[in-house]
C-alpha positions as a Python dict, from the first residue, in 0.01 Angstrom:
ca = {
    (1, 'M'): (0, 0, 0),
    (2, 'Q'): (163, 315, 140),
    (3, 'S'): (-166, 504, 112),
    (4, 'Y'): (-352, 231, 301),
    (5, 'L'): (-81, 243, 570),
    (6, 'R'): (-116, 621, 600),
    (7, 'L'): (-492, 588, 649),
    (8, 'T'): (-441, 325, 918),
    (9, 'V'): (-191, 543, 1104),
    (10, 'V'): (-420, 849, 1090),
    (11, 'A'): (-716, 645, 1215),
    (12, 'Y'): (-502, 507, 1499),
    (13, 'F'): (-391, 851, 1620),
    (14, 'I'): (-749, 980, 1601),
    (15, 'S'): (-864, 693, 1820),
    (16, 'I'): (-613, 766, 2098),
    (17, 'P'): (-780, 1079, 2239),
    (18, 'L'): (-1122, 924, 2184),
    (19, 'S'): (-1048, 634, 2417),
    (20, 'G'): (-984, 877, 2702),
    (21, 'A'): (-1269, 1118, 2628),
    (22, 'A'): (-1547, 902, 2493),
    (23, 'E'): (-1811, 1104, 2677),
    (24, 'K'): (-1730, 1402, 2452),
    (25, 'L'): (-1742, 1206, 2129),
    (26, 'T'): (-2039, 1280, 1906),
    (27, 'S'): (-1965, 1015, 1645),
    (28, 'L'): (-1691, 821, 1468),
    (29, 'S'): (-1824, 663, 1149),
    (30, 'P'): (-1628, 450, 902),
    (31, 'S'): (-1767, 411, 550),
    (32, 'I'): (-1700, 211, 234),
    (33, 'N'): (-1814, 324, -110),
    (34, 'G'): (-1781, 148, -443),
    (35, 'V'): (-1867, 308, -780),
    (36, 'F'): (-1868, 151, -1126),
    (37, 'V'): (-1870, 401, -1416),
    (38, 'H'): (-1884, 335, -1790),
    (39, 'D'): (-1794, 636, -2007),
    (40, 'S'): (-1858, 620, -2383),
    (41, 'N'): (-1608, 900, -2455),
    (42, 'L'): (-1345, 910, -2183),
    (43, 'F'): (-1117, 1163, -2355),
    (44, 'R'): (-1398, 1397, -2468),
    (45, 'L'): (-1308, 1373, -2837),
    (46, 'P'): (-1519, 1486, -3135),
    (47, 'D'): (-1709, 1233, -3347),
    (48, 'S'): (-1445, 1256, -3619),
    (49, 'A'): (-1175, 1127, -3383),
    (50, 'D'): (-1112, 778, -3256),
    (51, 'V'): (-1358, 800, -2967),
    (52, 'R'): (-1252, 568, -2687),
    (53, 'S'): (-1468, 435, -2406),
    (54, 'D'): (-1363, 284, -2075),
    (55, 'S'): (-1498, 155, -1746),
    (56, 'I'): (-1370, 283, -1413),
    (57, 'N'): (-1395, 131, -1067),
    (58, 'I'): (-1370, 391, -789),
    (59, 'N'): (-1342, 248, -437),
    (60, 'T'): (-1332, 462, -124),
    (61, 'I'): (-1259, 393, 242),
    (62, 'G'): (-1363, 684, 463),
    (63, 'L'): (-1372, 791, 824),
    (64, 'D'): (-1601, 1066, 962),
    (65, 'L'): (-1529, 1225, 1298),
    (66, 'K'): (-1753, 1459, 1497),
    (67, 'K'): (-1635, 1565, 1839),
    (68, 'D'): (-1721, 1837, 2091),
    (69, 'L'): (-1451, 1980, 2316),
    (70, 'S'): (-1603, 2239, 2547),
    (71, 'L'): (-1714, 2521, 2313),
    (72, 'Q'): (-1522, 2379, 2018),
    (73, 'K'): (-1681, 2149, 1757),
    (74, 'I'): (-1465, 1934, 1531),
    (75, 'N'): (-1587, 1780, 1205),
    (76, 'A'): (-1343, 1582, 991),
    (77, 'N'): (-1350, 1337, 704),
    (78, 'I'): (-1053, 1145, 568),
    (79, 'S'): (-1082, 913, 271),
    (80, 'L'): (-863, 687, 63),
    (81, 'V'): (-983, 671, -300),
    (82, 'D'): (-859, 417, -553),
    (83, 'Y'): (-922, 465, -929),
    (84, 'K'): (-889, 162, -1158),
    (85, 'Y'): (-939, 192, -1537),
    (86, 'S'): (-1025, -126, -1729),
    (87, 'I'): (-847, -35, -2057),
    (88, 'F'): (-631, 275, -2002),
    (89, 'D'): (-470, 145, -1684),
    (90, 'Y'): (-186, 400, -1700),
    (91, 'L'): (-447, 640, -1559),
    (92, 'N'): (-481, 436, -1236),
    (93, 'F'): (-406, 619, -912),
    (94, 'T'): (-482, 626, -540),
    (95, 'S'): (-542, 949, -349),
    (96, 'L'): (-565, 1045, 17),
    (97, 'N'): (-820, 1324, 66),
    (98, 'Y'): (-945, 1509, 370),
    (99, 'N'): (-1187, 1781, 474),
    (100, 'A'): (-1172, 1910, 831),
    (101, 'N'): (-1306, 2209, 1019),
    (102, 'M'): (-1323, 2326, 1377),
    (103, 'E'): (-1590, 2566, 1498),
    (104, 'W'): (-1408, 2755, 1773),
    (105, 'S'): (-1544, 2993, 2030),
    (106, 'V'): (-1370, 3210, 2289),
    (107, 'T'): (-1690, 3378, 2409),
    (108, 'P'): (-2048, 3355, 2281),
    (109, 'R'): (-1976, 3670, 2076),
    (110, 'L'): (-1625, 3586, 1951),
    (111, 'H'): (-1610, 3270, 1745),
    (112, 'G'): (-1514, 3137, 1403),
    (113, 'V'): (-1406, 2843, 1189),
    (114, 'I'): (-1071, 2689, 1100),
    (115, 'S'): (-1087, 2461, 794),
    (116, 'S'): (-849, 2263, 576),
    (117, 'S'): (-913, 2036, 277),
    (118, 'R'): (-732, 1839, 11),
    (119, 'S'): (-896, 1680, -294),
    (120, 'E'): (-714, 1479, -562),
    (121, 'T'): (-924, 1372, -858),
    (122, 'A'): (-885, 1261, -1218),
    (123, 'S'): (-833, 1552, -1458),
    (124, 'N'): (-1122, 1661, -1675),
    (125, 'F'): (-1030, 1559, -2030),
    (126, 'A'): (-1271, 1819, -2164),
    (127, 'Y'): (-987, 2066, -2103),
    (128, 'N'): (-683, 1846, -2045),
    (129, 'R'): (-584, 1720, -2391),
    (130, 'A'): (-283, 1507, -2284),
    (131, 'F'): (-451, 1172, -2352),
    (132, 'N'): (-151, 941, -2330),
    (133, 'L'): (-22, 1047, -1989),
    (134, 'P'): (-150, 997, -1634),
    (135, 'S'): (-307, 1315, -1501),
    (136, 'Q'): (-454, 1412, -1165),
    (137, 'Q'): (-549, 1751, -1029),
    (138, 'V'): (-506, 1852, -665),
    (139, 'N'): (-696, 2128, -486),
    (140, 'K'): (-584, 2240, -139),
    (141, 'T'): (-752, 2506, 74),
    (142, 'N'): (-688, 2643, 423),
    (143, 'R'): (-908, 2909, 582),
    (144, 'F'): (-924, 3087, 918),
    (145, 'T'): (-1244, 3284, 985),
    (146, 'T'): (-1318, 3508, 1283),
    (147, 'I'): (-1672, 3631, 1361),
    (148, 'Y'): (-1754, 3894, 1621),
    (149, 'D'): (-2126, 3937, 1696),
    (150, 'I'): (-2172, 4305, 1769),
    (151, 'N'): (-2530, 4231, 1871),
    (152, 'S'): (-2797, 3974, 1788),
    (153, 'S'): (-2829, 4107, 1432),
    (154, 'V'): (-2490, 4246, 1323),
    (155, 'S'): (-2166, 4047, 1289),
    (156, 'F'): (-1818, 4158, 1184),
    (157, 'I'): (-1625, 3896, 984),
    (158, 'T'): (-1256, 3861, 894),
    (159, 'A'): (-1086, 3572, 715),
    (160, 'V'): (-754, 3460, 571),
    (161, 'D'): (-738, 3179, 317),
    (162, 'Q'): (-483, 2997, 105),
    (163, 'T'): (-568, 2805, -215),
    (164, 'T'): (-344, 2592, -435),
    (165, 'Y'): (-434, 2414, -759),
    (166, 'T'): (-185, 2181, -932),
    (167, 'N'): (-208, 1930, -1216),
    (168, 'D'): (23, 1650, -1329),
    (169, 'Q'): (3, 1782, -1686),
    (170, 'R'): (50, 2143, -1794),
    (171, 'Q'): (-265, 2272, -1959),
    (172, 'M'): (-309, 2551, -2211),
    (173, 'G'): (-525, 2820, -2056),
    (174, 'L'): (-596, 2651, -1722),
    (175, 'S'): (-281, 2741, -1533),
    (176, 'E'): (-188, 2596, -1198),
    (177, 'Y'): (-186, 2863, -931),
    (178, 'K'): (-140, 2946, -564),
    (179, 'Q'): (-324, 3230, -394),
    (180, 'I'): (-352, 3395, -52),
    (181, 'G'): (-659, 3605, 26),
    (182, 'K'): (-765, 3840, 305),
    (183, 'E'): (-1131, 3926, 368),
    (184, 'I'): (-1329, 4166, 585),
    (185, 'G'): (-1707, 4188, 592),
    (186, 'I'): (-2020, 4267, 783),
    (187, 'R'): (-2340, 4061, 805),
    (188, 'Y'): (-2690, 4163, 909),
    (189, 'S'): (-2916, 3876, 1016),
    (190, 'L'): (-3290, 3861, 1078),
    (191, 'P'): (-3470, 3633, 1328),
    (192, 'S'): (-3627, 3451, 1030),
    (193, 'G'): (-3282, 3325, 923),
    (194, 'S'): (-3248, 3567, 630),
    (195, 'S'): (-2924, 3765, 608),
    (196, 'I'): (-2730, 4012, 395),
    (197, 'T'): (-2349, 4020, 385),
    (198, 'Y'): (-2100, 4261, 234),
    (199, 'A'): (-1740, 4137, 196),
    (200, 'L'): (-1421, 4288, 57),
    (201, 'N'): (-1156, 4035, -45),
    (202, 'S'): (-799, 4108, -156),
    (203, 'S'): (-596, 3820, -301),
    (204, 'D'): (-237, 3789, -420),
    (205, 'G'): (-160, 3496, -647),
    (206, 'E'): (77, 3344, -896),
    (207, 'Y'): (24, 3123, -1199),
    (208, 'L'): (245, 2815, -1199),
    (209, 'N'): (399, 2631, -1498),
    (210, 'I'): (254, 2864, -1761),
    (211, 'I'): (264, 2723, -2114),
    (212, 'G'): (425, 2961, -2361),
    (213, 'S'): (528, 3220, -2104),
    (214, 'S'): (876, 3365, -2141),
    (215, 'N'): (1107, 3325, -1843),
    (216, 'N'): (1219, 3686, -1899),
    (217, 'N'): (865, 3819, -1865),
    (218, 'N'): (748, 3800, -1505),
    (219, 'N'): (379, 3796, -1593),
    (220, 'S'): (282, 3513, -1359),
    (221, 'K'): (186, 3725, -1057),
    (222, 'Y'): (-158, 3879, -1010),
    (223, 'R'): (-375, 4064, -761),
    (224, 'Q'): (-753, 4042, -736),
    (225, 'I'): (-1000, 4265, -551),
    (226, 'D'): (-1355, 4134, -496),
    (227, 'N'): (-1647, 4342, -370),
    (228, 'A'): (-1932, 4106, -287),
    (229, 'V'): (-2290, 4136, -166),
    (230, 'R'): (-2458, 3809, -65),
    (231, 'I'): (-2823, 3768, 37),
    (232, 'H'): (-2983, 3462, 194),
    (233, 'W'): (-3361, 3496, 190),
    (234, 'E'): (-3598, 3268, 381),
    (235, 'I'): (-3901, 3351, 169),
    (236, 'S'): (-4128, 3102, 344),
    (237, 'P'): (-4094, 2775, 537),
    (238, 'K'): (-4090, 2598, 199),
    (239, 'T'): (-3890, 2843, -14),
    (240, 'R'): (-3534, 2975, 17),
    (241, 'A'): (-3327, 3192, -213),
    (242, 'D'): (-2957, 3281, -233),
    (243, 'L'): (-2854, 3588, -431),
    (244, 'S'): (-2508, 3733, -483),
    (245, 'A'): (-2328, 3998, -687),
    (246, 'T'): (-1949, 4027, -689),
    (247, 'Y'): (-1742, 4275, -885),
    (248, 'I'): (-1401, 4121, -949),
    (249, 'N'): (-1095, 4306, -1072),
    (250, 'R'): (-782, 4103, -1150),
    (251, 'T'): (-463, 4292, -1238),
    (252, 'H'): (-116, 4171, -1340),
    (253, 'P'): (157, 4415, -1227),
    (254, 'N'): (400, 4317, -1502),
    (255, 'A'): (155, 4234, -1780),
    (256, 'S'): (-139, 4475, -1790),
    (257, 'E'): (-267, 4315, -2112),
    (258, 'R'): (-367, 4014, -1899),
    (259, 'N'): (-605, 4220, -1680),
    (260, 'F'): (-977, 4153, -1666),
    (261, 'S'): (-1279, 4252, -1458),
    (262, 'G'): (-1652, 4194, -1445),
    (263, 'L'): (-1966, 4153, -1236),
    (264, 'Q'): (-2026, 3798, -1121),
    (265, 'S'): (-2380, 3715, -1012),
    (266, 'K'): (-2584, 3421, -897),
    (267, 'A'): (-2948, 3350, -809),
    (268, 'A'): (-3054, 3015, -663),
    (269, 'L'): (-3401, 2906, -549),
    (270, 'N'): (-3492, 2597, -344),
    (271, 'W'): (-3865, 2525, -338),
    (272, 'D'): (-4032, 2242, -144),
    (273, 'I'): (-4337, 2206, -366),
    (274, 'T'): (-4500, 1928, -165),
    (275, 'G'): (-4391, 1688, 106),
    (276, 'K'): (-4251, 1460, -166),
    (277, 'T'): (-4137, 1696, -441),
    (278, 'S'): (-3894, 1987, -453),
    (279, 'M'): (-3716, 2197, -714),
    (280, 'E'): (-3372, 2356, -731),
    (281, 'V'): (-3323, 2633, -989),
    (282, 'S'): (-3015, 2850, -1035),
    (283, 'W'): (-2860, 3098, -1278),
    (284, 'S'): (-2509, 3237, -1259),
    (285, 'R'): (-2248, 3438, -1446),
    (286, 'D'): (-1887, 3362, -1354),
    (287, 'Y'): (-1549, 3493, -1464),
    (288, 'A'): (-1241, 3274, -1444),
    (289, 'S'): (-882, 3308, -1556),
    (290, 'Y'): (-799, 3132, -1883),
    (291, 'Q'): (-455, 3265, -1972),
    (292, 'T'): (-287, 3177, -2301),
    (293, 'Y'): (62, 3306, -2382),
    (294, 'T'): (117, 3270, -2757),
    (295, 'G'): (272, 3616, -2779),
    (296, 'N'): (14, 3714, -3041),
    (297, 'P'): (-234, 3969, -2899),
    (298, 'L'): (-474, 3879, -3179),
    (299, 'S'): (-519, 3527, -3051),
    (300, 'D'): (-444, 3534, -2677),
    (301, 'I'): (-724, 3467, -2428),
    (302, 'N'): (-734, 3641, -2090),
    (303, 'F'): (-1042, 3495, -1921),
    (304, 'A'): (-1364, 3302, -1970),
    (305, 'Q'): (-1717, 3424, -1902),
    (306, 'T'): (-1963, 3146, -1821),
    (307, 'D'): (-2342, 3186, -1806),
    (308, 'R'): (-2505, 2882, -1649),
    (309, 'L'): (-2867, 2775, -1595),
    (310, 'S'): (-2966, 2462, -1404),
    (311, 'L'): (-3294, 2293, -1313),
    (312, 'G'): (-3319, 2006, -1066),
    (313, 'P'): (-3652, 1851, -966),
    (314, 'I'): (-3644, 1593, -684),
    (315, 'W'): (-3914, 1334, -614),
    (316, 'K'): (-3930, 1127, -294),
    (317, 'I'): (-4109, 826, -436),
    (318, 'S'): (-4111, 656, -96),
    (319, 'P'): (-3931, 700, 236),
    (320, 'K'): (-3647, 489, 94),
    (321, 'L'): (-3645, 582, -277),
    (322, 'V'): (-3556, 924, -423),
    (323, 'A'): (-3544, 1023, -793),
    (324, 'R'): (-3344, 1323, -917),
    (325, 'L'): (-3343, 1484, -1261),
    (326, 'R'): (-3096, 1763, -1343),
    (327, 'Y'): (-3048, 1969, -1657),
    (328, 'E'): (-2767, 2223, -1691),
    (329, 'F'): (-2694, 2454, -1983),
    (330, 'A'): (-2381, 2668, -1997),
    (331, 'K'): (-2249, 2918, -2251),
    (332, 'V'): (-1877, 2995, -2231),
    (333, 'D'): (-1721, 3295, -2405),
    (334, 'Y'): (-1342, 3316, -2414),
    (335, 'M'): (-1251, 3683, -2393),
    (336, 'G'): (-950, 3880, -2509),
    (337, 'L'): (-953, 3765, -2870),
    (338, 'K'): (-921, 4037, -3135),
    (339, 'S'): (-948, 3852, -3466),
    (340, 'M'): (-1102, 3514, -3385),
    (341, 'Q'): (-1386, 3378, -3178),
    (342, 'R'): (-1408, 3089, -2937),
    (343, 'N'): (-1745, 3019, -2781),
    (344, 'E'): (-1886, 2699, -2640),
    (345, 'K'): (-2225, 2564, -2538),
    (346, 'L'): (-2246, 2275, -2294),
    (347, 'Q'): (-2542, 2063, -2192),
    (348, 'D'): (-2546, 1809, -1910),
    (349, 'T'): (-2853, 1598, -1838),
    (350, 'S'): (-2861, 1344, -1558),
    (351, 'F'): (-3114, 1114, -1394),
    (352, 'S'): (-3049, 920, -1075),
    (353, 'L'): (-3230, 687, -837),
    (354, 'Q'): (-3116, 656, -476),
    (355, 'W'): (-3237, 362, -266),
    (356, 'Q'): (-3188, 341, 110),
    (357, 'A'): (-3160, -39, 114),
    (358, 'T'): (-3098, -56, 491),
    (359, 'Q'): (-3017, 191, 764),
    (360, 'N'): (-2649, 170, 669),
    (361, 'I'): (-2655, 93, 294),
    (362, 'I'): (-2739, 334, 10),
    (363, 'I'): (-2744, 224, -356),
    (364, 'T'): (-2749, 482, -637),
    (365, 'A'): (-2782, 440, -1015),
    (366, 'A'): (-2734, 728, -1261),
    (367, 'L'): (-2742, 812, -1632),
    (368, 'I'): (-2553, 1120, -1756),
    (369, 'K'): (-2538, 1271, -2105),
    (370, 'S'): (-2291, 1552, -2186),
    (371, 'I'): (-2264, 1756, -2507),
    (372, 'R'): (-2028, 2039, -2599),
    (373, 'K'): (-2052, 2246, -2917),
    (374, 'S'): (-1761, 2477, -2990),
    (375, 'D'): (-1647, 2715, -3263),
    (376, 'I'): (-1334, 2500, -3276),
    (377, 'D'): (-1423, 2148, -3395),
    (378, 'F'): (-1152, 1983, -3185),
    (379, 'Y'): (-1343, 2075, -2866),
    (380, 'N'): (-1679, 1927, -2974),
    (381, 'F'): (-1784, 1606, -2802),
    (382, 'K'): (-2072, 1387, -2689),
    (383, 'S'): (-2053, 1152, -2394),
    (384, 'N'): (-2287, 902, -2229),
    (385, 'M'): (-2209, 778, -1880),
    (386, 'T'): (-2375, 516, -1664),
    (387, 'S'): (-2288, 453, -1302),
    (388, 'I'): (-2394, 244, -1007),
    (389, 'S'): (-2267, 286, -654),
    (390, 'A'): (-2310, 123, -317),
    (391, 'Q'): (-2220, 293, 10),
    (392, 'Y'): (-2200, 140, 354),
    (393, 'K'): (-2179, 386, 643),
    (394, 'Y'): (-2167, 274, 1004),
}
């Protein structure tokens, strides 16, 4: 009830300035979305365990705002999401999420973006193994970006951002954290829309609620330096590519054994094959912190390296009906181990049909199959999910 009241109050205060400046309003669109999901293996347990299925109803009330104020453009979405589990009802929760940004401009050359977001979702039981307790994860981000166009081709970019990740349950390896980053970069753009960007990012962060970490060992703080090159390539009117390479170096001032570094890379291609068919293909290598603190250097993990390949054909069967097929394969190597190995292979296959029933109503049905094979039997699982959703957007 309190969450519904908060949404009503926010919507009311948004409407006040709109009533006096309607001529500057681009759009104000409420929406309602209902999703029914059946999961054959909610807790992502191996076949040898007592695999438990459940059905979840996820209902959302949302409000989209688009508004122009002189040179400034405001885009905001606020949503109230209610999760209801049929069997494991102790997992029920309601979240208030938002995603807002303002494109600001002082002069045609000096402009930027201010953005803020909050997302609260159910924890992923593939990594959160606390099955008998309610668990939600919250991601918050704030970012202020300034862009100065030196000329029509070259832009100088600076940014400051703040990121926080928290979880109701402490998780081995996946620590909660807060981080503040500072970025400078330069971008060269072509008239075709292609661009190349170099960015240097320096972040200071801290792990929160670390499992197994001694209070006398201040190993929770870290610093990370990223050197990134990003290329957006408009190959043709029907083909676009995004390429990136980022060398990351994370250091821990009081625990050098936790350090790691590596070259992250990504290549993504979007190809409009015909007027009705298209293909999305991507490959990436990512590094992410996965810190364990057992005190045994022969078994501790510092980070995870993930190689991921995905294929996604799309077919517009008719102007109102779209079919999507997506296959994703990922190989995860947990690094830092001296005497044991932990590697995982994950496969996700999904098929969905989206029907534009009316101008305001979209109905989507999906089938999803997930498989994980690990060197540690406890992390193996198979899951089949079915879902159907209906969205009304004014």
